[in-house]
N, C-alpha and C positions, 0 to 999 in steps of 0.2 A: 733775676742779672745772672748774670759770666763773672768768672773767672777773669777775663781778659777786661773786661769792664771794669769791676772791683779792683783792677792790684791796684793802681794810680793813687789811690785813698788808700790802700799797705802803705805803698815805695813811703807816702807823705807822712804817716806815724811823727810821732814823733821818737818811741825807739828807733826805728827799723834808721833813721837820719842820726840817730846820734851813735850807732854801730854800722853808720857807714862813715862817717864824723874818722872816728873811730879804729875804721880798720886804711882809710885812708894816714894815717897817722900809727899805722903797726911798726917796729922796728925786725920786728921779728916775722917769721917761721909759721910760730906756733900761737903768736899770738893770732895770726891774720886767724887762721884753721880756728883758734877758738870764740875769735868775734864772728865766723862765718857762722858756725854753729850758732851760736844764740839765734843769730838773723834766719837759720832755716827756722830752725825749733817755731819763734813765733808767728812762721806764716805759717809751718801746720799745729799752731796752735789755731790765727785765723782762720784755718779753710776750718777745722775740724769744726768750732766754733760755731761757722757758720751754716755749716753744713746742716749740725744738730737745730738750729733755727730753722733752717728753712722748715725740716723734717716734721719737725714744733707743732708750723701752722698746717700743715695738711692733713685733711682729712681723713680719718682711719674707721674704719667701719672693724666693733670688735670682733672674737670671735665667742662663740659660744666656753662655756665652761665644762671642761670630757667626760667631769664624773658628774653633772646634773641636768646641765644645758644651758641653762640662767647664757643668758646672754650679760662677758664682762663691758664692764666702766671700766674711764675713766676714774682717775680721785682727786681734779687737776688739773690745772699744770702748778707749779712746786719751782722752784728755782735749783739749784744744783752746784757745786759742783766735785768735778771726780780730777783722781789723783793715774795722769798716764803717763806711759815711756816719752809724752810731749814738754809735757808739766801741765799744771791745771790746768783745765777746762770749767768755763762756765755756762 
């Protein structure tokens, strides 16, 4: 799927709707900037998680160990969490 086809689902997410309502009710520029920043970070996290998920599902041919020549392999699917500049990625 492409971003344009998935964007309506993201925009209908509860967190985005709450922030959109808060943006309409904001009384100062600083409040609006803060709210829009959170909306942008939400979109950035969503994009990263979506791309990581897509890549996790693709077939990958593991290279050989440069030392012994044995084919490297995955240790299996493991759910992870990572702190990034845009927040926690799951």
